[in-house]
Each structure stands twice: as C-alpha cells, then as structure tokens.
N, C-alpha and C positions, 0 to 999 in steps of 0.2 A: 453584551455585542461589543464586539471589538469596534474600535476608531477605524474612518477610512484614511487614508493615506492622506488624502486632501486635507481632512480635517486635522490631522497632526500639523500637515503644512503649514496651515491657516495659524494656528495659534501658536507656533515656533516661530512664525514670521511676524506676529503682531508684536510678540513680546521683544524679539529682535530687533523690527525697525522702531519701536516706542523706547527699548533704552537708547539705543544710538541718538534719536531725535532729541529725547530729555537731556541727554549729556552735552551733544553740539551746541543745540539753542542755547541751552544754560551758558555752554561755555563763550559763544559769541553774544549774547547780553552782556555777560560779565566784562568782556576785553572791551565793550564798546564803552560801557557805563558801571567801572569799576567801582565807583563811591555810592553807587545806592543797591550793596547787595540785599538788605534787609527789605527794602521798600521791594524789591522785585521778589523775594520769596512770599512776602506778604501779597502783593497781587495774585500771585500762582495761587496761593491758600485762599482768596475770597474767591476768584475763578471757580475753584471746584465746589464750593458752598453753594454758589450760585447753580451752578449746573446741576448739583445735587438737588436743590428744590425745582428747578424745570421738570428735572427727571422723576420725580414725586409727584407730579402734576399729570404725567403723560403715561405712568405706568404704576399699578398698583405692588409689583414688586420693590418698589425702592418706596421704603417708608420711613420719614425720618423720626428721629426721638421727640421726644417732649423737652423741653429745656428746663431741667432741673436743678437746683445748685445742690442738692445732696449725692447727686451723680456726677454732675461735675466735681466736687469735692472727692470723692471718691476715683474719677478718671485723671485727678492732676497729676501725680507722680508720672503717668503713660503720657500724658499729652507733655508735661514739662520736659520729662527728658527726649520725647521725641522733636520737641520745637528746638532744644539746644544740639542734637544730633544733626538737624539740619541746618541751623547755622554756622555750625561747622563744617560740614559738607560745602556748601555754599561756599563760605570761606576758601576752603581747599581748592575748590575748582577754580575759584577765580586765581588763585596763587600758581598752581601748575598748569602744565600741557596737558591736553586730551588724555594721551596716550599715557602720563604719568600718573594720572589721576586714581586708575585702576591699582597700582602698584600703592599710593601713597594710601590707599584704605585698604591696602592687603592683610590687613590684621584682623578685618571683621569674624572670620572661622575660629581663629585662634582664641580670640578672646570671646565669644560666644561660648566655646566650650569651657573656658576657663570661668566664667562667671555663672554659668549652669553648675561647673562641677562646686563651686563655692557656696550658691543659693541652695542647691538640692544636698549638700554634704554627700557625695557621690564622686568616684571615681571614675574619669572615661575608661574606656578599653584602652590596650596597647595599641590597637590600630590607629584608634582615633587619635591617640596622640601621637604617632607617627603619619597621620596627615596633618593634624596641626605643627608639628614641627618642621615639613616640608613645605607648607604653606608660610609659616614664621621665615625659613630659611630663603624663599623667595624674595620677600618682603627686605629683607636685610641686603640681600644682593642688589636690590631695586634703587635703596637708600644709598648705595655710596656714591662719594661724589661725582664718579664719572658718568653714573646715571641719570642722579638730580639735574646736573646744569644742562641746560639745552638752548636753544634760538631764542628763546624768549622769557627763560627764566636763569641766571647768571650771579644773581647775588647770593652769598651764600646763607645772610640772616634771613632773606626770603625764603629760601628752601629750607632751613630749620624751621620755619614759623610755619611753613605749609606743611612738613610733615607732621607737626605737632597739632593741626588742624586736621589731619587725615586721622592721628592714632586716636584722638577724641572723639570723632566722626563715629569711628570703628566701634570705640568701647559704648558710647551712648546707642548703636543701634543693638551691641551684644545686649545690653542692660534692658533694652526696651523687648528684646525678643523673651525677657522673663517675664517683664511686668505686663505685657501685653496679653497674657494666659490668663490672669487672674482677670483682667481688664475687660474681657468679653462677657464674664456673667454679669456683669453692669449692665449690658446692652442688648440683654436677651441673647447671645451669641450671636448676634447680626453683624456682619461685617461693615453695612452698609450704616447703619448706627455709630458704629463706632469711628469710621470715614469722616461722617459728619461732625461729630464731638471733635476727632483729632484735627480736622483742618478749622472749625469754629475755634477751638480753642487754642489752637497755636497762633492762629489770625490775631487773636485778642492779645495773646501773651508777647507777642512782638510788637504789636502797635507801640508802647509807650519807649521800647529801645530805637526805633525809628526816629521818635522825638528825641530822645536824651541825645541819640549822636549825631544829630544834625542834618540826615538826609532829608528833612522836610524842605527845609531851605536850598539845598542843594537840588532837589525836585523844583522847586520854582526857579532855580537860575535859569540863565539863557543859555541855550543848547545848540549846537547845530540840527538840522532838521532829520540827517540820516541817524544821527545817534536816537534822537527819538522815534523814528521809525525802527531800528532794531528792537528797541526797547519796548514798544507796544505791542509789534507782533511778535516779538519773544515771548512776552509775558502769556499773550493770547494763546500762542502755541500750546509750552510746556502746560500752563492751567488747562487746556483742553484735554491734553493726553494724561495730566495726571487726572484728571476726572475720568477718560476711559480706561485707565488702570483699575481706577477704582472701581467701574461697575464690572470689569472681566471678571472680578469675582462671583457674579451672580450668574456666569453659565454654569448649568445643571449638569452638562456633559463633561468630564474630565478626560481629555483624548491624547493626553501626553504622561509618560513616566517622570519621574524625578531624574531618569538619567538619561532622557530626551532634552529635558530641559538644560540640565549642566553641560552636555554636550553643545547644545545651540548656545550657551554664555561663552562656551570656550572660542566657539567659531566667532561671536560678535566681539571679544577680546582682539582677536586678531582684525578683524573689518576694522574697529576702533583704533587699532594703531595703524592700519592704512590709512583710515580716514583723517587721524591725526596729521601724519605727516603730508598728506593730499592738501587740506583745508587749512590749518594753521602752520604747515612748515616744520613739526616738531622735528628734533633729530631725534632718533632711533640709536642709541648706543649699544654695545654687545651687553654692558650690565643690564641695562631696562631691556631688552631682547629676552635673555635668560630669566630675568627676573618674574615677567608677565609669563614666560612657559612655565618655571618652575610654580607658582603660586597656583597657575591652571592644572597643572598635574596634579599637586596637592589636593585641589577640590574636586576633581575627578576621582579620586582616591577614597576621598572621605564621601563621596555621592556613591560609588560602589559599596563601600561598607554599609551603609545606611538600605539600599537596595537589595542586596545579598543576605543579609541577614537581620533587617529590621532597624528601629533606631538604636544605635549603641547606648550603652548603658551610661548616663551622664551627660548625653547629649540634648543639646534644645534644636527644635524643628523651628526654623526661622519663619515666621509667620508674614501673613502679610500685613505691610504697613500701610494704611489708605491715604497718601499724602503723597503731594507731589513730586516727590523727591525718592521715592524707595527705592531698596534695590533690586530692579526688577526680577533677575535672575534667581535670585532667591524668593521672591517674593510668588516665583513662577512654581519655583520647587515645594515651596511651603502647600500651596492651593492644592499639589499634586497628592502630597504626601496626608494631608486632611481628609482626602475623600479615599484615600486608597485603603 
C-alpha cells in the first residue's frame, strides 16, 4: 500500500524539524557555555538512556539488552569510534557558525565511500566517484578563507582547528558506518538494543575525560542564571529529541523513499543557512553559499545513483546511529534503504 501524502509530509517534517532543533539548540548551548562541551554531551547521552528505560516500561516494543561484558567488549570498537566522532562533532559545532557547520563536515560522503572501498577491497563505480568528487569540490570551495571567516569566527587558528574537528568527525562517521554493520549481529539486529549500548557506553567512556579536563570544577563554578537556564533546558531538549530519533526506528511503516529524504535534507540545508543568519547573525559569503550548493548537488546525485540502479558497488549504506547527535538526514536515508 502506498503511503498517503500526509504520512510522507509528517515523516519528512519530523526529520527536518528534529535536525534543525538539534543543530540550533546545541549551538545555542555551546555559545552560552563553551567551556562545558563534554558535560553537555554526557547529559544528552544520559537523558537518552533514561528515556529508553521509561519507554521499555511503557511498551513491549522496546526491549533493552542485558548488560553483558562479553557483548560490551565486542561493541567497544563501534561505541569508541562513535563517542570520538561525537566529541569532534560537538567541538566543531562550538567553533563554527551554524551555517558553516554543514560545510565543515562536508566530507562525510567521500570519506564513507573511501573507507568502504578500503575495507571491502572494492572499487566504487565511476558515477559514485564523480558524486564524491562533486561533494569534495564543494567542501574545498567552502574552506577557502573567504568562506570561513564570519561575524563570530575571525581567528585563522580557530578556523583551522574547527576544520580539523570537522574532518575528524566526518572520518569517524565514515568508519562507524562500516563498523555498525557487524555491531548489529551482537544485539540480535535490534536498533533499540544498539541504541542503548551506544548511549550508555558513550556516556561511560566520556565521563573520565570530563574529570581530567576539569569540567567538573567548571560545573561547580558560579554562573549567571541565564547561562544555567540555557544549559539545562538545552540539554533536556536535545536529549529528548535524541531519544525520539532513536525511537523513530520502530516505525513499522516506511513512508518515504531515499530520494524524498535527500531532497528534504537539501531543503533543510537552505533553511539552516537562513536561520543561521537570522538567529546567530551568520555572514553568508559567496564561497559559503556556493559550497553548500555544490555539496547538496553532489549528495543528491549520489542519491539518484542509488535509487536508480540499486546500491552502487563499493558504497556503504549509512546506517542509523542511535545517538543524540546522529546525522539525521543520513539516518533517515539509511532507514528507508534497509526496508526497501
């Protein structure tokens, strides 16, 4: 049975709104309390775990895994790569404008294709290589000096460091896309169980770094009430939406196609850019606008290749990453592919 237009609109709207909320609320919190990035991330992960426990009490569809050290050991590479990616992603968002964030992490698709080819010892098709080249070209257009500097980020050193964060975040997402395939077999192919292990494991792994970096003392230090208000409310909102995105994988009816999701993500890129200007006074240079456009075109072309002839040789389907910081449009795309 074909999905109704209302169902399609509802799902597309959910992912678009969730993605925008996650980016902008995260950015608002990191702007207000830039010295607490790891604590902010830890609270998000913990909230997701708590909500998963509540959900398991309310419905039989949510079955949490038994805590098993043997399983935890097997999932360690996947969870470890995930939390490293989350940390770099958070640091990148803290250092750049909301509108430039999508450019700084623009190498996700090319790096995923490259990592997949290395792991599987296969060569992607020529069309896939062209798509990766287009996206990479968009990234390099965006990282030119005229595109990086803006109203909130004018230091060359900070800009270079932000790009390192973005590239490392993209690389971790690419590696995670490969590791997560084998991880599912350790949790009975359950996205919910993997979500629980990922959030819990990531929270446990990040806790020592919060202590070593002195964020505990910073949390105890006096702050303006407005700062605490933004931090607490922002943590609650992003934790909740991380949980909701996790639960979205339980939907038994897939109402959209990969192309629909990618066109919605293209629209989200435009909306995110406009909101970045309106909310955070981002400055959109010609280079930055061109970069976002080229990256979007390359990603749409890659999606068209997949939808027209099946998964291209050597390419990895980007799977849902059940954390509070997943790349929402790719999570949605992978969910549609897995049920196709």
